[in-house]
C-alpha positions in Angstrom: -41.5 -27.3 50.2 -43.6 -25.8 47.8 -41.6 -22.7 48.6 -38.5 -24.1 47.3 -40.3 -25.8 44.2 -41.5 -22.6 43.6 -38.4 -20.3 44.4 -36.0 -23.3 42.1 -38.4 -22.6 39.1 -37.8 -18.9 39.1 -34.2 -19.4 39.2 -34.5 -22.1 36.6 -36.7 -19.6 34.6 -34.5 -16.7 35.3 -31.5 -19.2 33.8 -32.9 -20.1 31.1 -34.2 -15.7 30.3 -30.5 -15.4 30.6 -28.9 -17.5 28.3 -31.6 -17.2 26.0 -30.8 -13.2 26.0 -27.1 -13.9 25.6 -27.5 -16.7 22.5 -29.5 -13.8 21.0 -27.1 -11.4 22.0 -24.3 -13.2 20.5 -26.4 -13.9 17.3 -26.4 -9.7 16.6 -22.9 -9.6 17.3 -22.1 -12.4 14.7 -24.7 -10.2 12.2 -23.7 -7.0 13.1 -19.9 -8.3 12.3 -20.9 -10.0 9.2 -22.4 -6.9 7.9 -19.1 -5.2 8.8 -16.9 -7.5 7.3 -19.5 -7.3 4.2 -19.7 -3.0 3.9 -15.4 -3.7 4.2 -15.4 -6.0 1.4 -17.4 -3.9 -0.2 -15.3 -0.3 0.5 -11.9 -2.6 -0.7 -13.6 -3.8 -4.0 -15.0 -0.4 -4.5 -11.2 1.3 -4.1 -9.0 -1.3 -5.4 -11.0 -3.3 -8.0 -13.7 -0.8 -9.1 -11.7 1.6 -11.9 -8.4 2.5 -12.0 -7.3 4.9 -9.8 -4.8 7.2 -8.4 -2.8 8.3 -5.8 0.8 10.0 -5.4 4.1 7.9 -4.1 3.6 10.3 -1.1 2.1 13.0 1.1 5.4 14.5 2.5 6.5 18.2 0.9 8.6 18.0 -1.7 11.0 20.2 -1.7 13.0 22.3 -5.0 15.5 25.4 -5.2 16.8 26.9 -7.7 20.2 27.5 -6.2 21.8 24.6 -7.4 20.6 25.7 -10.7 23.1 28.0 -13.0 22.1 31.6 -13.1 20.7 30.8 -17.3 18.1 28.5 -15.8 14.9 30.2 -15.6 12.8 27.1 -15.4 13.1 23.6 -14.3 10.5 20.3 -14.3 10.5 18.0 -10.7 8.5 15.1 -10.9 6.6 13.3 -8.7 6.2 9.4 -8.4 2.5 8.7 -8.5 1.2 5.0 -8.5 -2.3 3.5 -10.3 -4.3 0.9 -8.5 -6.1 -1.6 -11.1 -3.7 -2.4 -13.7 -2.0 -1.8 -16.4 -4.3 -0.6 -19.9 -2.3 -1.7 -23.5 -2.9 2.9 -23.9 -1.5 5.6 -22.4 -4.0 7.3 -20.0 -3.9 10.6 -18.7 -3.7 12.4 -15.4 -5.3 16.1 -15.0 -4.0 18.0 -11.7 -4.9 21.3 -10.2 -4.0 23.9 -7.8 -5.3 23.6 -4.2 -5.6 26.5 -2.1 -3.9 26.6 1.3 -4.9 27.8 4.4 -3.7 29.2 7.8 -6.0 28.3 10.5 -6.8 29.7 13.7 -8.9 28.4 16.5 -10.7 30.1 19.2 -10.7 28.5 22.4 -13.2 28.8 25.5 -11.8 29.4 29.1 -11.3 25.4 29.7 -9.5 24.9 26.4 -12.2 23.6 24.3 -12.2 24.6 20.4 -15.2 26.6 20.0 -14.5 28.3 16.6 -12.1 28.5 14.4 -10.9 31.1 11.3 -9.5 30.5 7.8 -7.1 32.7 6.1 -5.3 32.1 2.6 -2.0 32.0 3.0 0.3 34.7 1.7 3.2 32.5 0.1 1.2 30.5 -2.5 2.2 29.5 -5.9 1.2 32.1 -8.4 0.4 29.8 -12.3 2.4 31.9 -15.0 4.8 33.6 -11.8 6.1 30.4 -10.2 4.6 27.9 -12.5 3.7 27.0 -16.4 0.0 26.6 -16.1 -1.8 23.1 -16.0 -3.8 23.8 -18.6 -0.9 24.2 -21.2 -0.2 22.3 -24.1 3.0 21.3 -22.5 2.2 19.1 -19.9 0.9 16.8 -22.5 3.1 14.2 -22.1 4.5 15.1 -18.3 1.0 13.9 -17.6 0.7 10.3 -18.8 0.4 7.0 -17.8 2.3 5.2 -20.5 1.0 1.9 -21.2 2.0 -1.0 -20.1 2.4 1.1 -16.3 1.1 1.1 -12.9 4.4 2.9 -11.4 5.2 6.1 -13.2 5.5 9.9 -12.5 3.7 13.5 -13.4 5.8 16.5 -14.3 5.5 19.7 -12.8 7.2 23.0 -14.7 8.4 25.4 -12.5 9.2 28.8 -12.8 12.3 31.0 -11.8 10.9 34.8 -10.6 13.2 36.4 -8.6 11.3 36.6 -5.8 12.3 33.4 -5.1 15.4 34.5 -3.8 14.4 36.3 -1.0 11.4 34.5 -0.1 9.8 30.5 -1.3 6.3 29.6 -2.3 3.9 26.4 -1.4 2.5 24.8 -4.9 -0.2 22.6 -3.0 -1.3 20.0 -5.7 -4.0 17.5 -6.3 -4.5 14.5 -8.9 -8.6 15.3 -10.5 -10.9 11.9 -11.5 -11.1 11.8 -14.8 -12.1 9.6 -17.5 -9.0 7.7 -17.0 -8.5 7.6 -13.6 -10.8 7.7 -9.7 -9.1 9.0 -6.9 -7.1 6.5 -4.5 -6.2 6.9 -0.7 -7.6 9.9 0.2 -4.2 10.7 2.6 -1.8 10.5 -1.1 -4.7 12.8 -3.6 -2.5 16.1 -2.7 1.4 17.4 -2.3 3.1 20.5 -1.6 5.7 21.3 -3.7 8.1 24.2 -1.8 9.4 26.0 -4.1 12.3 29.2 -4.0 15.7 30.4 -5.7 17.5 29.8 -1.6 19.5 27.6 0.3 16.5 24.8 1.4 16.9 21.4 3.5 17.0 18.7 1.4 13.6 16.7 1.2 15.5 13.6 2.7 16.9 15.1 5.8 13.5 14.7 7.8 12.9 15.4 11.4 11.3 11.7 12.2 13.1 9.6 14.7 13.4 7.0 12.5 15.3 8.2 10.2 18.9 7.1 9.4 20.3 9.9 7.5 18.5 13.2 10.3 19.9 10.4 12.8 23.4 10.6 10.6 23.4 14.3 10.5 20.8 15.4 13.0 18.7 18.8 13.3 19.2 21.0 10.1 20.3 24.7 10.1 21.2 26.7 7.0 24.6 27.5 9.1 25.2 23.2 9.2 24.2 23.0 5.9 26.5 25.6 4.2 29.2 24.6 6.6 28.7 20.7 5.2 28.8 22.2 1.6 32.0 23.6 2.6 34.0 20.5 3.9 32.4 18.5 0.9 33.5 21.0 -2.1 30.1 20.9 -3.7 26.5 21.1 -3.1 25.0 18.6 -0.5 21.3 18.5 -2.1 19.0 15.8 -2.8 21.1 13.8 -4.8 24.0 14.0 -2.1 21.3 12.3 0.1 20.1 9.6 -2.2 23.8 8.5 -2.1 24.0 8.9 1.8 21.7 5.7 1.6 24.6 3.8 1.1 26.1 3.0 5.3 29.4 3.4 4.1 29.3 6.6 2.1 27.3 8.6 5.1 29.2 7.0 7.9 32.6 8.4 6.0 30.9 12.0 5.9 29.5 12.4 9.0 32.9 11.3 10.4 34.0 14.0 8.4 31.9 16.7 9.5 32.9 15.5 13.0 36.7 16.4 12.7 36.1 19.3 10.2 33.5 21.0 13.5 36.0 20.6 16.4 38.7 21.8 14.0 37.1 24.9 13.4 36.0 25.1 17.1 39.6 24.8 18.5 40.7 27.3 16.0 42.2 30.3 18.1 40.9 32.9 15.2 37.7 31.4 15.4 37.6 31.7 18.5 39.3 35.4 18.9 36.4 36.4 16.0 33.4 34.8 18.3 32.7 32.3 15.5 33.4 29.1 17.5 32.0 27.1 19.0 29.6 27.1 15.9 26.3 27.7 16.4 23.2 28.2 14.4 23.1 31.7 14.5 26.3 32.9 14.4 25.3 36.7 15.3 23.3 35.0 18.5 26.0 34.2 21.5 23.2 32.2 23.0 22.4 30.2 20.2 21.9 26.4 20.1 25.5 25.2 19.2 25.8 23.0 15.7 26.8 19.1 16.2 26.4 16.1 14.8 25.4 12.5 16.4 28.8 10.9 16.6 27.8 7.0 16.5 28.3 5.3 12.8 24.6 4.0 12.1 
């Protein structure tokens, strides 16, 4: 009898201790979540409410080639979209940019394939101010690096130079937005963007390899050979402006079927077969190179 009373008392005491601990844990958890929520709110306020901030419209590489320009064009201004966080103002605001050095990274791993060290080497294909682009401290940028009054969507202009070396080697200009009296930084991943500059045939910026991209699903993998073939079929340049028109489904599907038909005729041409040019390959000098193809389905 006494033992049962003691046993029941101990059980009740244990249960009470457990409930008290669980309640304490819940209170601690709620307090922690509240602190996180407050912290997030403070971060959000810092990013979006404290001062005007600025960021790039995209983090993807921007490809530009002088190959589409006539021989007398020695410089070109390209425009990168930017967004302002914090609302418009009554006056113009100045944007500051700088070039960021890029590096090749080589990782050293142990026998278990864990990274134990890394070596950074400056890239050899970086753009040079005065050679590949006009330096950002030039007075020419006064109007190109300005957000007009009343605007929160704008663009910055970068002046590129046509150096003879670009005919055989592309260069990279990594641009970063700088904090100044008018703007602080926006989202970290949108503070920098790379401009790839050349005077050669380059992949249009919109022809990306993401599986969700409609243009990629329409035209498939990029190669210089395919690009040249498309230009022959179109009878004109196939550049970013052309791909902007290809966002329209009817335009895109019309030309895709033209490419499919033209490729079939090319591959069936006895003269091309006899010359070893058909079927068309990514590398026409390599008989083991991948075949050129276009997706046949419409989208």
